[in-house]
N, C-alpha and C positions, 0 to 999 in steps of 0.2 A: 525555421519550421517549428511551430508549436507542438508540444508533446503532452498528451493527456494520459495521466496515470490513474487507473482505477485500482483501488486497494480493496480486495474482496477475499472471499474464503467461505462465505455463507454462514459458517458456524460462529457463535459468540464465544469470546474468550480465547481465540487462537492467536491473537496478537496483531490484528489488522491495524488498530490505532497506533500500536507501538511502531509498526513499520511506517505508517503515515508520518509520525513524528520524526523518525529517522530520516525519511526522504526530505521532509521540510528542512531539517537542520543541514542535510547534505546540500540542498539548493542554496541555502543562505551562506554556508561556508564557501561555496564555489561562486558566489555572487551571480547566481542564475535567477532571474526574476520568475516568480511563480505566484499563483493564487490558489488557495485551498477551498474546497467545498466539503462541509461536514454534514452528513446525512443522518447522524445519530441524534435523535430528539432528546435523549436523557443523559448520555455520557460522551458528548462530543469532545474528543481529545484535541483535535486541531483548534477548536474554539477555546479550550481551556489553556493550552500550552503555547499556541501560536496565533493568538487572537488578532494580532496586527495583520496577519496574512490570510485569514480565513473568514468564511461567511457560512451561515446555515443554508441547507438545501433540503427542505422537507420533500419527501417522495410520496406525494398524495394525488398525483394526476398523471395523465398519459404523457404530458410534456414536461414533467418535473425535471428531467435531466437535460432539457434543451439548453439552459444557461451555460452548461459546460462547453458545448460547441461554440456558443456565442462568445464566451470569454476567451477561448483559444483563437478565434478569428479576430477579435477586437485588438489583440496585441500579438502580432506574429513573433515567434521566437520565445514566447513565454511558456513555462511549464504550468500545467493545470493538474492539481492533486485532488483526487476525489476519495474520501474515506467513506466507504460504503458500510452501512449498518448491516447487522446480521439479517439473513433471510430476505435479501434484496436481489439475489442473483437472477431470479426469474424476471423481475421487473427490468433489470438491465438488459437481458437478452431480448425481451419483447421490444423494448425501445430500440435496440440495435436493428432488429428485423423490420419492425413497422416503419421506422424512419429511414431505413436504408443507410445507417450510419457508416458502415465500412466503405461503401462506395462514395458517400459524401465526403468522408475524411480524405480519401484518395484524391478526389476532385479539388478539395480545398488545400491539399498539401499538409494535412495534419497527421502526426504520428500517434498511434494508440498503443498502450500496453496495459495488460491486465495482470496484476500481481495477486496470485492465489496463495494466501497465507495458510500454513498448515501446522497443526501440532502433531504429536506422534500417535494420536489415536486413530482408530479404524474409521470414525466418522469423516475425518479430513480426507482420507483416501477415497471413500465412497463419494464425497462431494466433488473431488477432483474428477472422478469418472463422469459425474453428471455435468460438470462444466464442459468437459471435452465434447460430450454428446450434444449439449445445448449450443455450444459455440459453433459446431459444425452445421447444425440445423439453421442457425441464424446467419449463415453465410460466411463464417470465418472473419478474417480481417482484424482480429484483435489478438496480437501476439501475446504469448503467455510467459510469465516468469513464475516458476514454482518456488515459493519461499518456505524453506524448512526451518521453522522457528524453534531453535534449541532452548530458548527461554521457557518454552512450554513443553519440553520433552526432548531428549537427545537420542532416542532410539527410533529410527524410521524404517524398521524391518518390514512392517506391514506394507508400506508404500513400495519398498524395493521388491517385495514378493508379488505385488499386484500386477506387474507388467505394464503399469500406466506410464512409467517414466520413459521407456523407449517409444511408446505410442505418442506421448506428448512431444518428445524430441524430434520424432519424424515429422511433426507439424511445425517444427521450428522453435519449440519451447526451450527456454533456458532455466537455470536454477540459481538460487541464492541461499546460502546458509546464514541465518541470523544467529550468531554465536551466543553461547550461554553468558548471561550476566547475573551476578548474585541477586537473588530475590530481595534481600534486605536493602541492597543498594538502590535498586529500582524503586522500591516502596518509599524510600526516603526522598528520592527525587519527585515522585508522584505526590507525596504528601505535602510538599511545598508548592505544588502547582507551577513548577518552573519549566522553562524550556531546557533542553539539554545544554545549550550554551550557558545559560544562567547558572545551572547546577555545577558547572566546572569552574566557576569563578570563586576565589577565596572569600569574597565579601558576601556570598550568598548564605553562608552559614549552615547549609544543609548537609554538606559532606566534609569528611576529614581529608587531609592531604592525600593519603593513599587511595581513598575511594574516588577522589577527583581524578587522580591519574588513571585508575582503572576505567572510569567512564570515558576519559579522553582517548585512551588506547582502544577501547571497544568501538567508539564512534569512528576513529580513524581507520581501523581495520574494515569496518563495515562500509565506510565511504569509499575506500579503495576498491572494494568488491563491487559496489554500485557503479563506480566509474567505468568498470569493464562492461557494464550492461547498457551504457548510454547509447 
């Protein structure tokens, strides 16, 4: 069964592309074939860091997202990773509703997951509420993973006080904590334009011995948590 992963969150800067890169490395490490679609016209992280696996996907027409389904059908069992740019949530929901995507996916035997990446700010909590409402109106069919990105803030009290977590869990939502990683370490990796795998190799020259170990440990712990969500 092919599995389509939509990486969203609507707000810019919450770490959508970071999660897309982590998922890409997770698939590579587990030898799971995948193809990536990058919808960001100016800062496409999949195209920068995992260019051998990714292709651009401009969202400029009613059928812009159609290649995602076609890619999943073309190679059964493949993962399809979609890094959604900011402010594309409405387009995604319209496409789902107008094209009857949930029903078609069920008919074709495709698995769908929407990863809602959040920082610790109020905006992310409000956008989660909008996603839950919009997803319900679009007919559901898109299982949700709430990603609490501690790289962008480690206090999620506003989310916990909102009452949205039990509401989402009642609809089958699950959660993932993307653990804190030192900003300076991540900036050095990004500055070299390297995949996470490349950055952990001694010959890359981007990280010292202990920082390479920190990155390996972070990736392994995150991969172990991702494996529980497969």
